[in-house]
N, CA, C and O atoms as a GROMACS GRO file, in nm:
protein
  236
    1MET      N    1  -5.535   3.529   7.512
    1MET     CA    2  -5.503   3.439   7.393
    1MET      C    3  -5.344   3.382   7.394
    1MET      O    4  -5.305   3.279   7.338
    2LYS      N    5  -5.279   3.459   7.460
    2LYS     CA    6  -5.132   3.430   7.469
    2LYS      C    7  -5.109   3.300   7.536
    2LYS      O    8  -4.999   3.246   7.522
    3ASP      N    9  -5.202   3.243   7.608
    3ASP     CA   10  -5.173   3.118   7.678
    3ASP      C   11  -5.198   2.988   7.600
    3ASP      O   12  -5.164   2.877   7.642
    4LYS      N   13  -5.263   3.012   7.478
    4LYS     CA   14  -5.297   2.899   7.393
    4LYS      C   15  -5.205   2.907   7.263
    4LYS      O   16  -5.178   3.009   7.199
    5CYS      N   17  -5.164   2.784   7.237
    5CYS     CA   18  -5.072   2.777   7.117
    5CYS      C   19  -5.170   2.775   6.986
    5CYS      O   20  -5.151   2.848   6.888
    6PHE      N   21  -5.274   2.686   6.996
    6PHE     CA   22  -5.370   2.692   6.885
    6PHE      C   23  -5.507   2.719   6.932
    6PHE      O   24  -5.547   2.681   7.042
    7LEU      N   25  -5.580   2.788   6.846
    7LEU     CA   26  -5.716   2.827   6.866
    7LEU      C   27  -5.820   2.754   6.796
    7LEU      O   28  -5.802   2.732   6.676
    8ASN      N   29  -5.919   2.716   6.848
    8ASN     CA   30  -6.038   2.640   6.781
    8ASN      C   31  -6.149   2.735   6.736
    8ASN      O   32  -6.141   2.857   6.753
    9ALA      N   33  -6.243   2.682   6.683
    9ALA     CA   34  -6.361   2.771   6.637
    9ALA      C   35  -6.424   2.845   6.746
    9ALA      O   36  -6.457   2.962   6.731
   10GLU      N   37  -6.441   2.777   6.862
   10GLU     CA   38  -6.509   2.835   6.978
   10GLU      C   39  -6.420   2.948   7.033
   10GLU      O   40  -6.477   3.052   7.064
   11ASP      N   41  -6.291   2.938   7.047
   11ASP     CA   42  -6.209   3.045   7.080
   11ASP      C   43  -6.216   3.163   6.979
   11ASP      O   44  -6.223   3.276   7.028
   12VAL      N   45  -6.215   3.150   6.848
   12VAL     CA   46  -6.229   3.245   6.752
   12VAL      C   47  -6.352   3.319   6.761
   12VAL      O   48  -6.355   3.442   6.758
   13ALA      N   49  -6.465   3.238   6.774
   13ALA     CA   50  -6.608   3.294   6.792
   13ALA      C   51  -6.621   3.379   6.903
   13ALA      O   52  -6.689   3.482   6.898
   14SER      N   53  -6.560   3.341   7.007
   14SER     CA   54  -6.597   3.411   7.125
   14SER      C   55  -6.516   3.550   7.131
   14SER      O   56  -6.558   3.653   7.182
   15PHE      N   57  -6.386   3.532   7.066
   15PHE     CA   58  -6.304   3.666   7.055
   15PHE      C   59  -6.354   3.758   6.964
   15PHE      O   60  -6.343   3.878   6.986
   16MET      N   61  -6.414   3.710   6.853
   16MET     CA   62  -6.455   3.813   6.740
   16MET      C   63  -6.607   3.831   6.747
   16MET      O   64  -6.663   3.909   6.669
   17ASP      N   65  -6.672   3.765   6.834
   17ASP     CA   66  -6.811   3.787   6.872
   17ASP      C   67  -6.879   3.745   6.733
   17ASP      O   68  -6.947   3.829   6.674
   18VAL      N   69  -6.862   3.624   6.683
   18VAL     CA   70  -6.932   3.584   6.562
   18VAL      C   71  -6.981   3.444   6.597
   18VAL      O   72  -6.935   3.385   6.694
   19PRO      N   73  -7.082   3.389   6.513
   19PRO     CA   74  -7.126   3.267   6.524
   19PRO      C   75  -7.015   3.145   6.504
   19PRO      O   76  -6.920   3.168   6.428
   20ILE      N   77  -7.023   3.030   6.562
   20ILE     CA   78  -6.917   2.934   6.544
   20ILE      C   79  -6.897   2.898   6.384
   20ILE      O   80  -6.786   2.884   6.332
   21PRO      N   81  -7.020   2.884   6.315
   21PRO     CA   82  -6.994   2.876   6.168
   21PRO      C   83  -6.902   2.967   6.101
   21PRO      O   84  -6.818   2.931   6.018
   22ALA      N   85  -6.923   3.085   6.140
   22ALA     CA   86  -6.833   3.201   6.075
   22ALA      C   87  -6.688   3.189   6.111
   22ALA      O   88  -6.595   3.205   6.032
   23ALA      N   89  -6.677   3.155   6.248
   23ALA     CA   90  -6.539   3.138   6.283
   23ALA      C   91  -6.483   3.021   6.219
   23ALA      O   92  -6.362   3.027   6.195
   24CYS      N   93  -6.547   2.910   6.184
   24CYS     CA   94  -6.500   2.786   6.106
   24CYS      C   95  -6.454   2.845   5.963
   24CYS      O   96  -6.349   2.803   5.916
   25LYS      N   97  -6.526   2.937   5.897
   25LYS     CA   98  -6.494   2.994   5.774
   25LYS      C   99  -6.363   3.066   5.790
   25LYS      O  100  -6.273   3.053   5.706
   26ILE      N  101  -6.352   3.138   5.891
   26ILE     CA  102  -6.233   3.226   5.916
   26ILE      C  103  -6.114   3.156   5.928
   26ILE      O  104  -6.007   3.192   5.878
   27ILE      N  105  -6.135   3.036   6.006
   27ILE     CA  106  -6.007   2.948   6.029
   27ILE      C  107  -5.978   2.885   5.903
   27ILE      O  108  -5.861   2.883   5.863
   28ARG      N  109  -6.078   2.828   5.831
   28ARG     CA  110  -6.051   2.768   5.694
   28ARG      C  111  -5.976   2.865   5.600
   28ARG      O  112  -5.882   2.823   5.533
   29LYS      N  113  -6.013   2.989   5.594
   29LYS     CA  114  -5.956   3.083   5.503
   29LYS      C  115  -5.799   3.101   5.555
   29LYS      O  116  -5.702   3.093   5.480
   30LEU      N  117  -5.795   3.123   5.678
   30LEU     CA  118  -5.642   3.151   5.721
   30LEU      C  119  -5.566   3.026   5.707
   30LEU      O  120  -5.446   3.030   5.678
   31ASP      N  121  -5.633   2.905   5.728
   31ASP     CA  122  -5.542   2.789   5.705
   31ASP      C  123  -5.506   2.774   5.549
   31ASP      O  124  -5.397   2.726   5.516
   32ASP      N  125  -5.598   2.816   5.454
   32ASP     CA  126  -5.559   2.816   5.312
   32ASP      C  127  -5.450   2.902   5.281
   32ASP      O  128  -5.365   2.864   5.200
   33GLU      N  129  -5.443   3.023   5.341
   33GLU     CA  130  -5.339   3.121   5.319
   33GLU      C  131  -5.212   3.062   5.369
   33GLU      O  132  -5.107   3.084   5.308
   34LEU      N  133  -5.213   2.986   5.477
   34LEU     CA  134  -5.090   2.942   5.540
   34LEU      C  135  -5.035   2.818   5.464
   34LEU      O  136  -4.914   2.795   5.464
   35LYS      N  137  -5.127   2.735   5.398
   35LYS     CA  138  -5.078   2.621   5.320
   35LYS      C  139  -5.020   2.667   5.182
   35LYS      O  140  -4.948   2.586   5.123
   36LYS      N  141  -5.044   2.788   5.128
   36LYS     CA  142  -4.974   2.823   5.002
   36LYS      C  143  -4.835   2.840   5.014
   36LYS      O  144  -4.766   2.802   4.920
   37PRO      N  145  -4.775   2.895   5.124
   37PRO     CA  146  -4.634   2.904   5.124
   37PRO      C  147  -4.562   2.774   5.172
   37PRO      O  148  -4.439   2.765   5.171
   38GLY      N  149  -4.642   2.673   5.213
   38GLY     CA  150  -4.596   2.529   5.256
   38GLY      C  151  -4.601   2.515   5.405
   38GLY      O  152  -4.543   2.423   5.462
   39HIS      N  153  -4.670   2.606   5.466
   39HIS     CA  154  -4.688   2.582   5.617
   39HIS      C  155  -4.780   2.453   5.639
   39HIS      O  156  -4.870   2.422   5.561
   40ILE      N  157  -4.748   2.381   5.756
   40ILE     CA  158  -4.828   2.273   5.798
   40ILE      C  159  -4.941   2.323   5.878
   40ILE      O  160  -4.916   2.407   5.964
   41THR      N  161  -5.066   2.281   5.861
   41THR     CA  162  -5.181   2.324   5.921
   41THR      C  163  -5.251   2.217   5.982
   41THR      O  164  -5.224   2.103   5.944
   42VAL      N  165  -5.351   2.237   6.083
   42VAL     CA  166  -5.421   2.145   6.143
   42VAL      C  167  -5.575   2.188   6.111
   42VAL      O  168  -5.613   2.303   6.133
   43ALA      N  169  -5.656   2.095   6.061
   43ALA     CA  170  -5.787   2.144   6.018
   43ALA      C  171  -5.869   2.177   6.150
   43ALA      O  172  -5.864   2.106   6.250
   44GLY      N  173  -5.935   2.275   6.139
   44GLY     CA  174  -6.014   2.325   6.249
   44GLY      C  175  -5.946   2.404   6.361
   44GLY      O  176  -6.008   2.439   6.461
   45LYS      N  177  -5.811   2.431   6.339
   45LYS     CA  178  -5.744   2.496   6.439
   45LYS      C  179  -5.649   2.599   6.365
   45LYS      O  180  -5.612   2.575   6.250
   46ILE      N  181  -5.611   2.712   6.430
   46ILE     CA  182  -5.528   2.808   6.374
   46ILE      C  183  -5.424   2.839   6.482
   46ILE      O  184  -5.462   2.844   6.599
   47SER      N  185  -5.305   2.859   6.452
   47SER     CA  186  -5.202   2.894   6.557
   47SER      C  187  -5.252   3.040   6.615
   47SER      O  188  -5.319   3.119   6.549
   48GLY      N  189  -5.212   3.058   6.739
   48GLY     CA  190  -5.259   3.187   6.804
   48GLY      C  191  -5.170   3.298   6.741
   48GLY      O  192  -5.219   3.408   6.714
   49ALA      N  193  -5.049   3.274   6.721
   49ALA     CA  194  -4.958   3.382   6.651
   49ALA      C  195  -5.028   3.423   6.502
   49ALA      O  196  -5.049   3.540   6.470
   50SER      N  197  -5.053   3.326   6.433
   50SER     CA  198  -5.119   3.359   6.291
   50SER      C  199  -5.249   3.438   6.300
   50SER      O  200  -5.281   3.530   6.224
   51PHE      N  201  -5.326   3.389   6.407
   51PHE     CA  202  -5.456   3.459   6.423
   51PHE      C  203  -5.435   3.604   6.460
   51PHE      O  204  -5.502   3.695   6.412
   52GLU      N  205  -5.336   3.621   6.550
   52GLU     CA  206  -5.310   3.753   6.615
   52GLU      C  207  -5.263   3.849   6.491
   52GLU      O  208  -5.312   3.960   6.470
   53SER      N  209  -5.167   3.794   6.419
   53SER     CA  210  -5.114   3.872   6.315
   53SER      C  211  -5.220   3.914   6.198
   53SER      O  212  -5.226   4.029   6.156
   54LYS      N  213  -5.294   3.817   6.156
   54LYS     CA  214  -5.395   3.839   6.062
   54LYS      C  215  -5.513   3.918   6.104
   54LYS      O  216  -5.575   3.988   6.023
   55ALA      N  217  -5.548   3.908   6.239
   55ALA     CA  218  -5.661   3.994   6.297
   55ALA      C  219  -5.594   4.126   6.336
   55ALA      O  220  -5.663   4.206   6.399
   56CYS      N  221  -5.492   4.152   6.312
   56CYS     CA  222  -5.419   4.286   6.354
   56CYS      C  223  -5.431   4.299   6.498
   56CYS      O  224  -5.476   4.401   6.550
   57LEU      N  225  -5.389   4.190   6.568
   57LEU     CA  226  -5.381   4.210   6.715
   57LEU      C  227  -5.244   4.215   6.775
   57LEU      O  228  -5.225   4.236   6.895
   58SER      N  229  -5.155   4.196   6.691
   58SER     CA  230  -5.010   4.182   6.746
   58SER      C  231  -4.962   4.329   6.733
   58SER      O  232  -5.002   4.407   6.647
   59GLU      N  233  -4.870   4.357   6.829
   59GLU     CA  234  -4.816   4.492   6.839
   59GLU      C  235  -4.700   4.520   6.750
   59GLU      O  236  -4.648   4.632   6.751
   0.00000   0.00000   0.00000
C-alpha cells in the first residue's frame, strides 16, 4: 500500500477482505472524520497514510 497515495474501495476491500459496499462505508466514515478538523477529502478515496493510521497498520 505504500506505493499508492490514495486508496479506492477496491483497494480497501481487498486489503480488509470485505465486500466493496462495506469498503465504501469505511471510506465514507474515515472521510467524515477527516472533514471535521477541516481536512480536504475526495469522495470515494482515502489517503493511504490516513487509512494506515486508522486501521492500526502504521508502525
